[in-house]
N, C-alpha and C positions, 0 to 999 in steps of 0.2 A: 575635529572630533566634535566639536560644538553644532556644526553644521548635521550632522547623522544624528545628533540627540535631537536637535529642532524638528528633523523629518520624521523622527519617530513620533514625535509630539503631534504633530498636524494628522498622521495617522491616527494616533488615541483620540484626539480631540474628535474628531468626525463621527466616532461611535459614542461617545458619552451621551448625546441625546438620546440615540436609538436604546440604548443600555437603560436607561432611566426609565424612557416609556414602557418598554418591558416592567419595571419592577412598579411602575405606576398603576400597570394593567393587571398584576398578578392577583389582585382582589376583584378582578370583574369588570370595574371602571374607573376611569381618570374622571377625580371630583375638579372642580374650577378650580379650587387650591393648589390642588398639585398640578393642574395644567399650567397655571400663573409661573409655577416655580420651574417649572420644564422651560417656559418661553424665556424666562430668565436667564437659566441655563444657556439657552440657546443661542440668545441674544450676544452674549458674556463668550460663548466659546467661539462665536463667528468675528468677535473681535480678535479672540486671542488669534484664530486662523488667519485672518486678513494681516495681523502685523507680523505674526511670523514670517509668511510667505512673503509680504514686503522686505522684511530683514534680510532674508536668504536671498533677494534677488543678487545681491553682490557676489554670494557666496562666501561672506564672512560676518560672524555674529561679535559685536564689540560687546563691552561689559556694560555699555549703558543701554542697548538693544536686551543684553540678557536679564537686567533690572527691570527694565517695563515690563519682559514677559513674565518674570516674576509678581511682579502686580497686578497684571492682566489674571493671571492664575488666581491669586489671593482674591481679586475681586469676584469671580465666579462663586467661590464658597458665603464669601462674605454677603453678596447680594442674594443669594438663594437662600439663605439662613434668615434675613432680614425678610424676605417678601414668605418666608413661612410662620414667621412671629408677627407679621402684619397684624392678624386677627386677635394676639396677646396670649396665642397657645400653639403649639406645636403637636398637631395630631401623632399617631402611631405610622399612619400612611406617610405623612413628611418628614417624619423621622427616618424611616425606613430610605426614602430618597436622599435626603442630607446624608446620612451614611455611607451610602453607595457612591455617591458622587465623592466624598471625601477619600474612599478609597481607590475609583477612578484617578482622583488628580494625583495621590502620590504615586502610581504606577506611571503617571507620566514622567 
């Protein structure tokens, strides 16, 4: 059961950055701030992807591995939010990215 859930997680994780890039491009340009958020998300999604892949090697996901996966998932949102707020404010475009990210993570 957990293995199937993790396989679906991996499939969805691969699509997150592409979907968020599309959100950022909706107004015709990706600002430097939006790109930094996307880069942060991409790095953390890659970490999650690699961890889940490694956890699935033995075809068993332990409770400890599940806990670590949840921590990595939360980190994706936390670090993206921190990146967006680096300049002391969150623009409308950055808010749209974060909102879509949260929705995508909930679907995972």
